[in-house]
N, C-alpha and C positions, 0 to 999 in steps of 0.2 A: 287645781285648788283656786278657790274663791277667797280673796282678800277683802275684808270689810273695813272701812275707814269712815268714821264718824260718831254720832252720838244720839242719844234720845233724851229729851227733856220734856218739861211740861207743854211746850209749844208743839211738839211733834217728833217725828222719826227722821233723821237726816243722815244717810249713808251713800257713799260712793263705794261700788264694789268692782273690783278689778279681777278678771279672770288671768291668773298668773301663768297658766298654759299658754294662751294666747299671746299674753304680754311678753313672756320670755323669748318668743320666736322674732319679735319685732326688731327691725334695725332702725325705723324711720323716727321712732319716739315723737309722734306727732303730738301726743297729749301734752307734752312739756311745753311747747310753743303754742298750742292750741287753746289752753286756759288762759282767758283774760285775767284771772286771779293769781296765776303761777302757782297753783297748788300742788303740781306734780314735781316730783324729783326722781332721778333714777339711783336706785341704791342696789348693792349686792345682797341677796338673799343668804340664808343659811347654806345652801348648796353651791354657792359661787356664781349664780345666774344673776344677770342684772335685769331688774324689774322696776316699772314705775310704781311710786308709792305716793300717797297724800302726805305732804309735810307734816311732820310732827306738830309744830305750833298751830297748825290750822284744822286739825282733826275735830276738835270740840266746838269749832265755830262755823262749821259748814252752812248752817241756817243763815248766818249773816254774810259770810264770804260769797256763797253761791247766790244769793238773793237776785242779783242781776241777771242771772242766767236761768233762774227758775222758770220753767215752762208754764204758761198760762193756759194753753190749749188742752183739749182732750180729743184724742189721745195726743200726748205732750210730743212736742218737737224735740229732736235730740240736742242735748247740750253741746256747747262749742267743743268740748273735750271728747264727746262721744263722736261727733263729726270728724275730728281730727284724727281718731283712732281708726286706721284701716283695718285692724284685726277685730274691730268690735268687741274688745276687751272690757270696754267701760260700760256700767249700768249705774242708775241712781234710783234712791228711794227718798221721798218727801212728799 
């Protein structure tokens, strides 16, 4: 399953997507320490599996919080959280 965290507003679409199938198998949790903005926390889902999620208080502010990491190149370079995720479970849209 794909979990989407973020928002859409007049300035654009800002989402971080986490593939929970890949994330649930991870033991390293590199995304938690790999994000300079400390967006990710580990929480238990409805089935008792531990997953990385974007912190509740940051979901509607990704456009501001992630601005420093936003890729400027085309094709975009991976975000620090993507590089830290050895399962390649994190994608972004903006």
